[in-house]
Structure formats: structure tokens, C-alpha cells
VOBA-1610 file (N, C-alpha, C; in pm, whole numbers, padded with zeros to 5 digits, always signed):
BEGIN
Met+04417-05523-02641Met+04282-05469-02629Met+04222-05507-02493Leu+04128-05429-02451Leu+04072-05446-02318Leu+04012-05584-02296Val+03937-05637-02392Val+03870-05765-02370Val+03969-05880-02364Tyr+04086-05865-02423Tyr+04184-05972-02418Tyr+04259-05973-02285Gln+04241-05866-02206Gln+04310-05857-02078Gln+04228-05918-01965Asn+04115-05978-01999Asn+04028-06038-01897Asn+03996-05936-01789Trp+03951-05818-01834Trp+03925-05708-01744Trp+03812-05740-01648Ser+03819-05685-01527Ser+03711-05696-01430Ser+03711-05569-01346Pro+03600-05538-01277Pro+03595-05417-01195Pro+03708-05408-01094Ser+03756-05521-01045Ser+03863-05519-00946Ser+03994-05468-01004Arg+04004-05465-01140Arg+04126-05418-01205Arg+04118-05270-01239Ser+04009-05205-01201Ser+03994-05061-01224Ser+04023-04988-01093Ile+04019-04853-01099Ile+04041-04776-00978Ile+03913-04768-00894Phe+03805-04827-00942Phe+03681-04835-00866Phe+03701-04936-00753Asp+03675-04892-00630Asp+03700-04977-00513Asp+03585-05076-00497Trp+03590-05181-00576Trp+03481-05278-00586Trp+03450-05343-00451Asp+03550-05404-00388Asp+03529-05478-00263Asp+03479-05387-00151Ser+03537-05267-00143Ser+03495-05173-00039Ser+03351-05128-00059Lys+03314-05103-00184Lys+03177-05061-00214Lys+03076-05171-00182Lys+03111-05295-00215Lys+03021-05406-00186Lys+03003-05423-00036Ala+03112-05410+00038Ala+03106-05424+00184Ala+03021-05312+00245Gln+03038-05191+00193Gln+02960-05077+00243Gln+02812-05096+00215Leu+02779-05145+00094Leu+02639-05169+00059Leu+02577-05275+00149Ala+02650-05382+00175Ala+02600-05489+00261Ala+02574-05438+00403Lys+02666-05355+00453Lys+02653-05301+00588Lys+02531-05208+00598Leu+02514-05118+00500Leu+02402-05024+00503Leu+02269-05096+00482Thr+02269-05198+00397Thr+02146-05275+00375Thr+02103-05344+00503Gln+02199-05400+00574Gln+02169-05466+00703Gln+02115-05363+00804Glu+02176-05244+00803Glu+02130-05138+00893Glu+01987-05097+00862Ser+01953-05091+00731Ser+01818-05048+00692Ser+01710-05148+00731Glu+01749-05269+00763Glu+01653-05373+00802Glu+01623-05372+00951Ser+01689-05282+01025Ser+01666-05273+01169Ser+01528-05216+01198Pro+01457-05266+01299Pro+01323-05216+01333Pro+01323-05068+01373Thr+01437-05017+01420Thr+01445-04877+01464Thr+01505-04785+01358Phe+01524-04838+01237Phe+01593-04765+01131Phe+01529-04630+01103Trp+01395-04624+01099Trp+01325-04501+01061Trp+01295-04410+01179Asp+01350-04442+01296Asp+01331-04353+01411Asp+01395-04217+01386Asn+01508-04219+01316Asn+01573-04094+01273Asn+01550-04081+01124Ser+01447-04006+01086Ser+01404-04003+00946Ser+01509-03940+00854Asn+01577-03834+00901Asn+01680-03770+00817Asn+01794-03867+00787His+01843-03935+00890His+01951-04032+00871His+01905-04146+00781Ala+01780-04189+00799Ala+01726-04300+00719Ala+01720-04262+00571Arg+01676-04140+00542Arg+01668-04097+00402Arg+01807-04090+00338Glu+01904-04036+00413Glu+02041-04030+00361Glu+02096-04170+00336Thr+02067-04261+00428Thr+02116-04399+00414Thr+02054-04466+00292Met+01923-04448+00272Met+01856-04509+00158Met+01907-04451+00026Lys+01940-04321+00027Lys+01997-04260-00094Lys+02134-04320-00123Thr+02215-04339-00018Thr+02347-04399-00037Thr+02335-04542-00087Ile+02240-04616-00034Ile+02217-04754-00079Ile+02181-04755-00227Ser+02092-04664-00267Ser+02051-04656-00408Ser+02169-04622-00499Asp+02251-04523-00457Asp+02367-04483-00537Asp+02468-04597-00550Leu+02494-04666-00438Leu+02589-04777-00441Leu+02538-04890-00530Ser+02409-04919-00520Ser+02350-05025-00603Ser+02363-04992-00751Asp+02339-04865-00785Asp+02351-04823-00925Asp+02495-04836-00974Glu+02591-04790-00891Glu+02732-04796-00929Glu+02777-04940-00950Leu+02749-05024-00852Leu+02791-05164-00861Leu+02723-05234-00977Gly+02596-05202-01000Gly+02524-05263-01111Gly+02584-05227-01245Glu+02626-05101-01260Glu+02684-05058-01387Glu+02818-05126-01413Trp+02903-05133-01309Trp+03031-05201-01324Trp+03010-05350-01352Glu+02912-05410-01288Glu+02884-05553-01311Glu+02838-05577-01455Asn+02755-05488-01507Asn+02709-05501-01645Asn+02825-05487-01743Leu+02917-05393-01716Leu+03034-05377-01802Leu+03121-05502-01800Tyr+03135-05560-01682Tyr+03214-05684-01671Tyr+03152-05795-01755Lys+03020-05809-01749Lys+02952-05912-01827Lys+02969-05887-01977Gln+02964-05759-02016Gln+02982-05727-02157Gln+03123-05762-02205Thr+03224-05731-02122Thr+03361-05763-02162Thr+03383-05913-02170Gln+03321-05987-02080Gln+03332-06133-02085Gln+03270-06189-02212Ala+03153-06134-02249Ala+03086-06180-02371Ala+03170-06148-02494Leu+03230-06028-02498Leu+03316-05991-02611Leu+03442-06077-02614His+03495-06108-02498His+03614-06194-02492His+03584-06332-02549Asp+03466-06384-02514Asp+03427-06516-02565Asp+03414-06516-02717Leu+03366-06404-02773Leu+03354-06395-02919Leu+03491-06375-02983Ala+03577-06299-02916Ala+03709-06270-02972Ala+03795-06395-02987Val+03787-06484-02889Val+03872-06603-02894Val+03830-06701-03003Leu+03716-06676-03065Leu+03673-06761-03177Leu+03753-06732-03303Asn+03822-06615-03305Asn+03903-06574-03420Asn+03824-06572-03551Asp+03699-06526-03542Asp+03614-06514-03659Asp+03636-06374-03719Glu+03704-06369-03836Glu+03738-06240-03895Glu+03615-06157-03931Ser+03503-06222-03954Ser+03382-06148-03991Ser+03328-06065-03874Leu+03374-06097-03754Leu+03326-06026-03635Leu+03419-05912-03593Cys+03534-05901-03659Cys+03637-05805-03615Cys+03586-05661-03609Gly+03519-05617-03713Gly+03471-05479-03716Gly+03374-05449-03603Glu+03280-05540-03584Glu+03180-05522-03479Glu+03244-05527-03341Leu+03340-05618-03322Leu+03408-05630-03193Leu+03488-05502-03160Glu+03560-05450-03259Glu+03637-05329-03237Glu+03548-05213-03194Glu+03433-05202-03258Glu+03339-05094-03225Glu+03287-05108-03083Glu+03251-05231-03044Glu+03198-05254-02910Glu+03307-05233-02804Ile+03429-05273-02837Ile+03542-05255-02743Ile+03564-05107-02716Gln+03561-05027-02820Gln+03581-04882-02804Gln+03473-04821-02716Lys+03349-04865-02735Lys+03239-04814-02653Lys+03259-04848-02506Ile+03299-04973-02480Ile+03318-05016-02342Ile+03436-04945-02278Glu+03546-04932-02353Glu+03663-04863-02299Glu+03630-04718-02266Lys+03553-04654-02352Lys+03514-04515-02327Lys+03428-04505-02202Arg+03336-04601-02185Arg+03248-04599-02067Arg+03328-04626-01940Ile+03423-04718-01947Ile+03506-04750-01830Ile+03589-04627-01791Asn+03646-04559-01890Asn+03725-04439-01861Asn+03640-04333-01792Thr+03515-04319-01839Thr+03424-04222-01778Thr+03391-04259-01634Leu+03361-04387-01612Leu+03327-04431-01477Leu+03446-04421-01382Glu+03566-04451-01432Glu+03684-04438-01348Glu+03711-04291-01315Phe+03685-04203-01411Phe+03702-04061-01386Phe+03602-04012-01281Asp+03480-04068-01285Asp+03377-04027-01188Asp+03417-04059-01045Thr+03511-04153-01026Thr+03554-04185-00890Thr+03629-04068-00827Leu+03674-03970-00909Leu+03739-03851-00855Leu+03637-03758-00789Leu+03510-03777-00823Leu+03405-03688-00774Leu+03347-03746-00644Ser+03417-03721-00537Ser+03381-03782-00409Ser+03333-03682-00305Gly+03311-03556-00347Gly+03262-03454-00254Gly+03119-03481-00213Pro+03071-03418-00105Pro+02937-03446-00053Pro+02824-03413-00151Tyr+02848-03320-00243Tyr+02742-03281-00337Tyr+02781-03310-00482Asp+02895-03374-00504Asp+02946-03394-00640Asp+02850-03470-00730Lys+02772-03561-00674Lys+02681-03642-00756Lys+02552-03569-00789Gly+02531-03452-00729Gly+02403-03385-00742Gly+02397-03279-00850Asn+02286-03205-00848Asn+02261-03100-00945Asn+02344-02976-00913Ala+02349-02884-01009Ala+02429-02763-00993Ala+02348-02639-01027Ile+02391-02527-00970Ile+02335-02397-01004Ile+02450-02312-01058Leu+02439-02272-01183Leu+02545-02197-01251Leu+02502-02053-01269Ser+02585-01960-01223Ser+02555-01818-01241Ser+02669-01750-01316Leu+02634-01663-01409Leu+02731-01583-01484Leu+02702-01437-01458Asn+02806-01361-01425Asn+02790-01219-01398Asn+02894-01139-01477Ala+02846-01053-01566Ala+02938-00972-01647Ala+03013-00876-01557Gly+03142-00861-01583Gly+03225-00772-01503Gly+03281-00658-01584Ala+03410-00631-01565Ala+03474-00520-01636Ala+03471-00545-01786Gly+03437-00439-01861Gly+03436-00452-02006Gly+03310-00399-02071Gly+03213-00351-01990Gly+03092-00291-02047Gly+03012-00385-02135Thr+02973-00335-02253Thr+02892-00415-02345Thr+02967-00539-02389Asp+03099-00528-02406Asp+03178-00644-02444Asp+03167-00754-02339Ala+03170-00716-02212Ala+03161-00815-02104Ala+03023-00881-02103Gln+02919-00802-02131Gln+02784-00858-02135Gln+02767-00953-02253Asp+02829-00918-02364Asp+02828-01009-02480Asp+02908-01135-02448Trp+03018-01121-02375Trp+03100-01235-02334Trp+03021-01327-02242Ala+02940-01270-02153Ala+02854-01351-02066Ala+02755-01433-02149Ala+02700-01373-02254Ala+02608-01445-02341Ala+02679-01558-02416Met+02804-01534-02456Met+02883-01639-02523Met+02909-01755-02429Leu+02938-01724-02302Leu+02960-01831-02204Leu+02831-01906-02173Glu+02720-01833-02170Glu+02590-01900-02151Glu+02570-02005-02260Arg+02594-01967-02383Arg+02579-02060-02496Arg+02673-02178-02481Met+02798-02151-02441Met+02897-02258-02424Met+02851-02361-02321Tyr+02804-02313-02207Tyr+02764-02405-02101Tyr+02634-02478-02134Leu+02542-02412-02202Leu+02418-02479-02242Leu+02447-02590-02343Arg+02540-02565-02434Arg+02577-02668-02533Arg+02651-02783-02464Trp+02739-02749-02369Trp+02808-02855-02295Trp+02709-02940-02217Ala+02612-02878-02153Ala+02512-02951-02075Ala+02429-03043-02164Glu+02390-02993-02281Glu+02312-03075-02374Glu+02394-03195-02421Arg+02521-03171-02454Arg+02608-03280-02499Arg+02631-03382-02388Ser+02629-03337-02264Ser+02656-03425-02150Ser+02530-03494-02098Gly+02416-03463-02155Gly+02292-03527-02114Gly+02225-03464-01994Phe+02262-03338-01961Phe+02201-03269-01847Phe+02083-03184-01894Lys+01988-03165-01804Lys+01875-03075-01830Lys+01908-02937-01775Thr+01860-02834-01842Thr+01888-02697-01798Thr+01760-02616-01788Glu+01759-02523-01693Glu+01646-02433-01676Glu+01698-02297-01632Ile+01666-02193-01706Ile+01706-02058-01668Ile+01611-02008-01559Ile+01665-01978-01441Ile+01579-01936-01331Ile+01590-01785-01302His+01689-01720-01363His+01698-01575-01351His+01782-01521-01466Leu+01737-01409-01523Leu+01809-01348-01635Leu+01791-01197-01633Thr+01903-01125-01640Thr+01901-00981-01657Thr+01977-00948-01784Glu+01907-00896-01883Glu+01967-00870-02013Glu+02047-00740-02010Gly+02146-00731-02101Gly+02224-00609-02115Gly+02145-00502-02188Glu+02188-00376-02172Glu+02116-00266-02237Glu+02132-00270-02389Glu+02253-00296-02436Glu+02279-00295-02580Glu+02286-00436-02638Ala+02350-00526-02565Ala+02368-00663-02615Ala+02401-00754-02498Gly+02388-00884-02520Gly+02430-00980-02420Gly+02347-00979-02294Ile+02408-01022-02183Ile+02337-01033-02056Ile+02425-00979-01944Lys+02360-00919-01845Lys+02433-00874-01726Lys+02457-00990-01631Ser+02352-01072-01614Ser+02365-01188-01526Ser+02262-01291-01563Ile+02295-01416-01532Ile+02203-01526-01558Ile+02230-01637-01458Thr+02124-01703-01415Thr+02136-01817-01325Thr+02065-01936-01389Ile+02135-02047-01400Ile+02083-02166-01468Ile+02089-02285-01375Ala+01978-02355-01360Ala+01975-02481-01285Ala+02012-02593-01382Ile+02113-02670-01347Ile+02159-02780-01433Ile+02138-02911-01357Thr+02054-02996-01416Thr+02009-03116-01347Thr+02065-03241-01412Gly+02123-03328-01330Gly+02177-03454-01378Gly+02285-03505-01285Lys+02311-03634-01290Lys+02411-03694-01203Lys+02550-03638-01231Tyr+02618-03594-01127Tyr+02753-03538-01131Tyr+02759-03398-01192Ala+02645-03331-01208Ala+02647-03196-01266Ala+02736-03103-01183Tyr+02719-03104-01052Tyr+02801-03016-00968Tyr+02946-03062-00965Gly+02966-03192-00960Gly+03102-03246-00954Gly+03186-03200-01072Tyr+03126-03197-01190Tyr+03199-03151-01308Tyr+03210-02999-01312Leu+03100-02931-01290Leu+03097-02786-01310Leu+03176-02709-01205Arg+03202-02767-01088Arg+03278-02691-00989Arg+03418-02656-01039Ala+03462-02726-01144Ala+03591-02692-01205Ala+03587-02558-01279Glu+03467-02506-01305Glu+03451-02383-01384Glu+03441-02257-01300Lys+03438-02270-01169Lys+03419-02156-01081Lys+03539-02061-01087Gly+03511-01933-01112Gly+03618-01834-01117Gly+03594-01731-01226Val+03695-01649-01250Val+03686-01543-01350Val+03737-01594-01485His+03656-01571-01590His+03691-01611-01727His+03717-01485-01809Arg+03832-01480-01873Arg+03874-01360-01947Arg+03870-01383-02098Leu+03819-01286-02170Leu+03814-01290-02317Leu+03897-01177-02375Val+03983-01210-02473Val+04061-01109-02546Val+04025-01122-02694Arg+03975-01013-02752Arg+03932-01018-02893Arg+03924-00877-02950Leu+03905-00869-03082Leu+03874-00742-03147Leu+03726-00714-03123Ser+03695-00606-03057Ser+03558-00579-03015Ser+03465-00549-03133Pro+03352-00619-03142Pro+03253-00587-03246Pro+03172-00463-03210Phe+03191-00411-03088Phe+03116-00293-03043Phe+03202-00166-03043Asp+03325-00179-03091Asp+03416-00065-03101Asp+03426-00024-03247Ala+03391+00102-03276Ala+03392+00151-03415Ala+03531+00139-03477Ala+03634+00153-03393Ala+03772+00142-03442Ala+03819-00003-03446His+03734-00093-03400His+03764-00237-03403His+03895-00269-03329Arg+03910-00208-03211Arg+04031-00230-03133Arg+04016-00355-03045Arg+04130-00400-02995Arg+04130-00518-02910Arg+04080-00481-02770His+03987-00564-02717His+03932-00540-02584His+03948-00665-02498Thr+03955-00644-02367Thr+03959-00754-02272Thr+03835-00746-02184Ser+03764-00857-02172Ser+03639-00862-02095Ser+03647-00972-01990Phe+03569-00953-01882Phe+03570-01049-01772Phe+03428-01090-01734Val+03412-01217-01701Val+03285-01269-01649Val+03315-01358-01529Gln+03241-01337-01422Gln+03255-01420-01302Gln+03160-01539-01316Val+03214-01661-01306Val+03133-01783-01310Val+03122-01837-01168Glu+03000-01853-01123Glu+02972-01905-00989Glu+02903-02041-01004Val+02951-02140-00932Val+02892-02274-00938Val+02856-02317-00797Leu+02728-02347-00776Leu+02678-02385-00645Leu+02615-02523-00650Pro+02622-02599-00542Pro+02551-02726-00538Pro+02404-02701-00506Glu+02319-02794-00544Glu+02178-02786-00506Glu+02164-02847-00367Val+02138-02764-00269Val+02125-02807-00130Val+01978-02808-00094Thr+01926-02923-00055Thr+01783-02934-00024Thr+01751-02872+00111Ala+01624-02842+00132Ala+01581-02782+00258Ala+01600-02878+00375Glu+01604-03010+00346Glu+01619-03110+00451Glu+01765-03134+00489Asp+01858-03076+00411Asp+02000-03101+00437Asp+02042-03039+00570Pro+02095-03120+00662Pro+02134-03067+00794Pro+02255-02974+00788Glu+02331-02976+00676Glu+02449-02892+00664Glu+02414-02743+00662Ile+02298-02711+00602Ile+02257-02571+00588Ile+02114-02555+00639Thr+02097-02476+00743Thr+01964-02446+00795Thr+01941-02295+00787Ile+01822-02257+00747Ile+01788-02116+00731Ile+01672-02083+00825Asn+01694-01984+00907Asn+01590-01936+00998Asn+01501-01839+00920Pro+01371-01868+00909Pro+01282-01778+00834Pro+01286-01634+00884Asp+01316-01614+01014Asp+01324-01479+01068Asp+01444-01402+01014Asp+01540-01474+00955Asp+01660-01410+00899Asp+01639-01362+00756Leu+01519-01385+00702Leu+01493-01353+00562Leu+01405-01230+00547Glu+01444-01144+00454Glu+01360-01031+00413Glu+01318-01058+00269Ile+01189-01077+00247Ile+01139-01119+00116Ile+01059-01006+00052Asp+01100-00965-00068Asp+01030-00861-00143Asp+00972-00922-00269Val+00852-00879-00304Val+00784-00925-00425Val+00766-00806-00518Phe+00799-00827-00646Phe+00786-00717-00742Phe+00754-00772-00880Lys+00724-00685-00973Lys+00693-00727-01109Lys+00821-00758-01184Ser+00818-00865-01262Ser+00935-00904-01340Ser+00964-00802-01447Ala+01093-00776-01468Ala+01134-00687-01576Ala+01129-00763-01706Gly+01087-00699-01813Gly+01080-00767-01942Gly+01117-00674-02054Ala+01109-00726-02176Ala+01148-00647-02293Ala+01034-00559-02342Gly+00917-00568-02275Gly+00804-00487-02319Gly+00695-00573-02380Gly+00579-00511-02403Gly+00469-00583-02466Gly+00422-00699-02381Gln+00404-00814-02443Gln+00349-00930-02374Gln+00448-00991-02275Asn+00575-00955-02287Asn+00675-01015-02199Asn+00675-00953-02059Val+00608-00841-02042Val+00606-00776-01911Val+00500-00842-01823Gln+00539-00882-01703Gln+00446-00945-01611Gln+00347-00842-01557Lys+00217-00872-01565Lys+00116-00782-01510Lys+00105-00802-01359Asn+00139-00923-01310Asn+00131-00953-01168Asn+00270-00954-01107Ala+00274-00927-00976Ala+00402-00927-00903Ala+00439-01071-00870Thr+00532-01128-00947Thr+00572-01267-00925Thr+00721-01280-00895Ala+00800-01178-00928Ala+00944-01185-00903Ala+00972-01176-00753Ile+01077-01246-00711Ile+01110-01255-00569Ile+01254-01207-00545Arg+01270-01127-00441Arg+01404-01088-00395Arg+01415-01127-00248Ile+01512-01213-00217Ile+01532-01257-00080Ile+01666-01204-00030Thr+01661-01137+00084Thr+01783-01089+00150Thr+01806-01169+00277His+01922-01232+00285His+01959-01306+00405His+02032-01209+00498Lys+01962-01162+00601Lys+02013-01053+00684Lys+02146-01082+00754Pro+02170-01202+00804Pro+02298-01227+00872Pro+02420-01214+00781Thr+02407-01250+00653Thr+02521-01247+00562Thr+02514-01134+00460Gly+02394-01077+00442Gly+02378-00972+00341Gly+02362-01026+00200Ile+02352-01158+00184Ile+02333-01217+00051Ile+02195-01179-00003Val+02192-01135-00128Val+02067-01101-00195Val+02050-01192-00316Val+01935-01258-00325Val+01905-01348-00437Val+01776-01303-00502Thr+01778-01295-00635Thr+01659-01254-00709Thr+01623-01362-00812Cys+01496-01397-00819Cys+01448-01490-00922Cys+01320-01433-00981Gln+01314-01429-01115Gln+01198-01367-01179Gln+01161-01435-01310Asn+01211-01555-01333Asn+01188-01615-01464Asn+01056-01691-01473Glu+01005-01737-01358Glu+00881-01814-01358Glu+00760-01721-01341Arg+00646-01763-01393Arg+00523-01686-01376Arg+00464-01708-01238Ser+00506-01812-01172Ser+00456-01844-01038Ser+00544-01781-00932Gln+00483-01705-00843Gln+00558-01644-00732Gln+00617-01752-00643Leu+00541-01859-00619Leu+00588-01969-00535Leu+00710-02036-00595Gln+00709-02059-00727Gln+00822-02123-00793Gln+00946-02034-00788Asn+00926-01904-00807Asn+01039-01812-00797Asn+01097-01812-00657Lys+01012-01819-00556Lys+01060-01823-00418Lys+01140-01950-00391Glu+01090-02063-00441Glu+01160-02190-00421Glu+01297-02187-00490Asn+01302-02131-00611Asn+01429-02121-00682Asn+01526-02028-00610Ala+01474-01917-00557Ala+01559-01822-00486Ala+01617-01885-00359Leu+01535-01962-00287Leu+01584-02030-00167Leu+01688-02136-00203Lys+01668-02198-00317Lys+01764-02299-00364Lys+01901-02235-00388Val+01901-02119-00453Val+02026-02047-00477Val+02086-01999-00345Leu+02003-01950-00255Leu+02052-01902-00126Leu+02119-02014-00047Arg+02058-02131-00043Arg+02119-02243+00029Arg+02254-02280-00032Gly+02262-02275-00165Gly+02388-02305-00232Gly+02496-02204-00198Arg+02458-02075-00189Arg+02557-01971-00157Arg+02602-01980-00011Leu+02510-02016+00078Leu+02547-02033+00218Leu+02644-02150+00234Tyr+02619-02255+00156Tyr+02712-02369+00160Tyr+02848-02327+00107Gln+02849-02247-00001Gln+02975-02203-00060Gln+03055-02119+00039Ile+02987-02033+00115Ile+03055-01953+00218Ile+03118-02044+00323Lys+03042-02144+00364Lys+03093-02239+00464Lys+03214-02313+00410Leu+03208-02355+00284Leu+03318-02429+00222Leu+03442-02340+00209Glu+03423-02215+00168Glu+03536-02125+00152Glu+03603-02095+00286Glu+03525-02084+00391Glu+03582-02061+00524Glu+03669-02179+00566Gln+03621-02301+00539Gln+03699-02420+00571Gln+03828-02424+00491Glu+03819-02390+00361Glu+03938-02391+00276Glu+04040-02285+00320Lys+03992-02170+00363Lys+04082-02066+00412Lys+04157-02112+00536Gln+04086-02181+00626Gln+04150-02230+00748Gln+04258-02333+00715Ile+04226-02423+00621Ile+04324-02524+00581Ile+04443-02460+00513Ser+04417-02364+00423Ser+04524-02296+00351Ser+04612-02215+00445Ala+04549-02152+00546Ala+04625-02073+00642Ala+04719-02163+00723Leu+04671-02281+00758Leu+04754-02375+00832Leu+04872-02423+00748Lys+04847-02437+00617Lys+04953-02482+00526Lys+05040-02367+00477Gly+04996-02244+00504Gly+05071-02129+00455Gly+05053-02107+00307Glu+04938-02148+00251Glu+04916-02142+00107Glu+04807-02043+00067Phe+04743-01980+00166Phe+04628-01897+00131Phe+04667-01776+00046Gln+04589-01755-00059Gln+04610-01640-00148Gln+04476-01576-00175Lys+04469-01446-00154Lys+04344-01375-00174Lys+04300-01383-00320Ile+04172-01414-00339Ile+04118-01422-00475Ile+04056-01288-00511Glu+04104-01226-00617Glu+04054-01096-00659Glu+03993-01108-00798Trp+03919-01002-00837Trp+03845-01004-00964Trp+03935-01031-01083Gly+04057-00976-01082Gly+04145-00990-01196Gly+04218-01122-01204Ser+04205-01206-01101Ser+04281-01332-01100Ser+04203-01439-01177Gln+04202-01426-01308Gln+04122-01516-01392Gln+04176-01659-01385Ile+04085-01755-01395Ile+04125-01896-01398Ile+04152-01941-01541Arg+04091-01872-01638Arg+04105-01916-01778Arg+04098-01796-01871Ser+04180-01801-01975Ser+04180-01695-02077Ser+04140-01753-02211Tyr+04052-01683-02280Tyr+04007-01719-02415Tyr+04059-01609-02508Val+04161-01638-02583Val+04223-01537-02670Val+04181-01563-02815Leu+04113-01466-02874Leu+04069-01477-03014Leu+04154-01389-03106His+04232-01298-03046His+04322-01209-03123His+04433-01160-03030Pro+04555-01161-03072Pro+04610-01177-03208Pro+04635-01322-03249Tyr+04613-01416-03159Tyr+04623-01559-03192Tyr+04504-01629-03129Gln+04489-01757-03156Gln+04374-01832-03105Gln+04422-01933-03002Met+04372-01919-02879Met+04413-02010-02773Met+04320-01995-02653Val+04283-02109-02592Val+04214-02108-02464Val+04304-02180-02365Lys+04338-02111-02255Lys+04433-02169-02159Lys+04378-02156-02018Asp+04386-02267-01943Asp+04349-02266-01802Asp+04476-02237-01721His+04474-02130-01642His+04594-02087-01571His+04621-02168-01445Arg+04528-02252-01405Arg+04550-02336-01286Arg+04626-02463-01321Thr+04595-02519-01438Thr+04654-02649-01477Thr+04747-02637-01597Asp+04745-02522-01666Asp+04820-02500-01790Asp+04765-02581-01907Tyr+04648-02641-01889Tyr+04585-02712-02001Tyr+04537-02609-02103Glu+04559-02636-02231Glu+04518-02540-02334Glu+04465-02610-02458Glu+04385-02535-02534Glu+04328-02583-02660Glu+04345-02474-02764Gly+04380-02513-02885Gly+04397-02416-02993Gly+04270-02393-03072Asn+04175-02487-03065Asn+04049-02474-03140Asn+03949-02397-03053Thr+03957-02264-03058Thr+03872-02182-02971Thr+03724-02197-03005Gln+03692-02217-03132Gln+03551-02229-03170Gln+03489-02354-03111Ala+03565-02464-03110Ala+03514-02588-03051Ala+03487-02568-02901Val+03578-02499-02833Val+03559-02474-02690Val+03434-02390-02668Leu+03418-02284-02745Leu+03301-02198-02729Leu+03172-02267-02773Asp+03186-02377-02846Asp+03070-02458-02883Asp+03039-02564-02776Gly+03112-02559-02665Gly+03079-02648-02553Gly+03173-02763-02528Glu+03281-02772-02605Glu+03375-02882-02585Glu+03478-02842-02478Ile+03435-02854-02352Ile+03520-02810-02240Ile+03557-02925-02148Asp+03528-03049-02187Asp+03558-03164-02101Asp+03707-03173-02069Gly+03792-03138-02164Gly+03936-03145-02140Gly+03978-03054-02025Phe+03920-02934-02018Phe+03952-02841-01910Phe+03899-02894-01776Ile+03777-02946-01779Ile+03717-02998-01656Ile+03796-03116-01603Gln+03829-03210-01690Gln+03900-03330-01646Gln+04040-03299-01598Ser+04109-03207-01666Ser+04245-03174-01623Ser+04243-03108-01486Tyr+04144-03025-01460Tyr+04132-02960-01329Tyr+04105-03064-01220Leu+04008-03151-01243Leu+03970-03247-01140Leu+04082-03348-01112Lys+04158-03383-01215Lys+04271-03472-01194Lys+04383-03402-01119Tyr+04405-03275-01152Tyr+04512-03197-01089Tyr+04483-03173-00941Tyr+04355-03144-00913Tyr+04315-03116-00775Tyr+04237-03234-00717Lys+04288-03352-00744Lys+04221-03473-00695Lys+04209-03468-00544Arg+04093-03503-00496Arg+04067-03498-00351Arg+04154-03598-00277
//
């Protein structure tokens, strides 16, 4: 058992000594009289100091807990066995989670995410599939302790949704969800087909990091933006906005168009739209870098709509399979209820940075 192994942070894959040295160096830097002369650098440094302090503090607390459990275990008191086993399992689970988080080392991995779903080929079935995926991700987010906010929604004519954009807030939200980016395919007997035939539907899942306006990586020239204001579309009656609050932003250099209409405040919709735009500009920059690296390695492969990353088969058999890692689950209902950690973890381990 873990507590009998005299576990300590130095025995995990968490780089304890390196993190402590980095924290000491940055703390010393922050004490310099000229530290705040460069405000952007100072803010980034203080954020890094805060993150390192939190990480080291959590590992230190786990170490103290394991030491306390070890001290109780060596007493060989049988009345404590049940309680000790329960506490050991909790600590081991937390350590496994923290060690897995060390794989999330990208510049935005610790931050919030913007998740977009867009129904593709398949008509009403595809729009219904988009709604099923929305439910799956909302349940996963709730189970993972993340907060969610729908910032844009276009409903389908008959059922489901054409597109939806969700802001997902919490530590490592982007780091985990970036494993979901790509085309998701559903195979099932269509509930919208009178003959009840088998249909295949596709939904494009887009995952963007939340890039702040102060981030030097992405700068937007206001002159490059064309901003349109219009009334939000609704289902009728009280749901129709009487005032023009919906925002459409066109980034002229790239042709990217972002629409947000879920908030009653025009200002809030504009802020959300700019948030999505910054994320998409970062994604373009990232994809260009990846193409250059892949071209140098001779590995580049064009990504097309039909190149799904994952298939969800409900008929003639039940199986969810990720085509990148070959990870699969037979309990399709559990997956659609939000139990997708296995897929996320297998992807991040397979494509470890």
C-alpha cells in the first residue's frame, strides 16, 4: 500500500526540486525594486508564482497526510483498518490525478476553455447528435467540478441544435478538453426516419483556450474588426429580444466570423465574441506551427470533415472507439452520460508533450 512505501513528492513524476527552485527564483525576482516596470511580465510572473505555490502546497499536504496514515498503520490496530483503507484510496486517487496533471504543460492548459459544437452531415440526425454531445460535455463538466455558461446557441428547425458555444471555467479545463477537438461520428437507427433505418451523423467539436486581451501572444487591431448588432433569434413570445443585443464580429484579415447572442447585454455579448475570436486566432497560429513541424518530419496529413477522431456506434452493436489511440468503451450510455475521462487520459498520455 502507498502509505507503507514511505511515499513523498520526490517519488512521484512531479518535479519537486525543480519546482521549488523555480518558485524561489521567481519570488526573488518579484522582490526587485524594478519588478513592476514591465507590468505585463510582472503579472505573468505573479501568476506563475501563485500556480507554483498552489502545486507545491497540495503535494506537501498529501505528503503530510501519508505520513500521518503511516504512523497510524504501524500501530497495527485492527479497528483502524477500514478507515485507513478508505483514506489510502482517496490519497492514491488524488496522487494519480495530480501526476496526470503534469502532462498538461501547454501555455493555456491550466486555463479555461471554449467548447463549440457544430452539426455537420446528417440533417436533423446531426443536429440531434449535437444536442446529445452538448449533454455529454455538460455532464462531464459538472462531474469534474467545472462551471459552464452557454454563450451562443442556434437551435435546429425540427430537433437538436445547429451550433452551440459553451464557456467552461476551471483549472485545467482547456488542458483536458483539447483532447476532444475533431469530428465525432454517430451510427444508430434514426428516430427521425419513418423506416427506422441506420444513419450516420457528424458533429465538429472545436476547443479553444481562453486568451485574455492582455495576452501578448494574440493582439487584435480594432480597425480589423467589423461589428454588427442585431436582435437575438428566439423561439417566439417572451424569448424574442426586443432590443438589438446580439453581436456579430468579422475579423477582416482572416475572415473569421463570431456570433454571440445569449446574453441580454450587448456589452457582454461583445466581450464573449472577442473571447471566442482570440481563441480562434490562437488556434490558427497553433495549427500553422504544427503544420510546419509536421512538414519537416514528413508527417503532415490534411484534416478533412470525414476524418473522425471518434465513433459512437449504437447499432448494430454498442461501442465507442477513439481512432487516434484505439481506446474503446462498450458502455455507450455511460459515455454519453459524461464518463469520458478514459478517452481524455488515453489521448493525453499517447500524445504526451
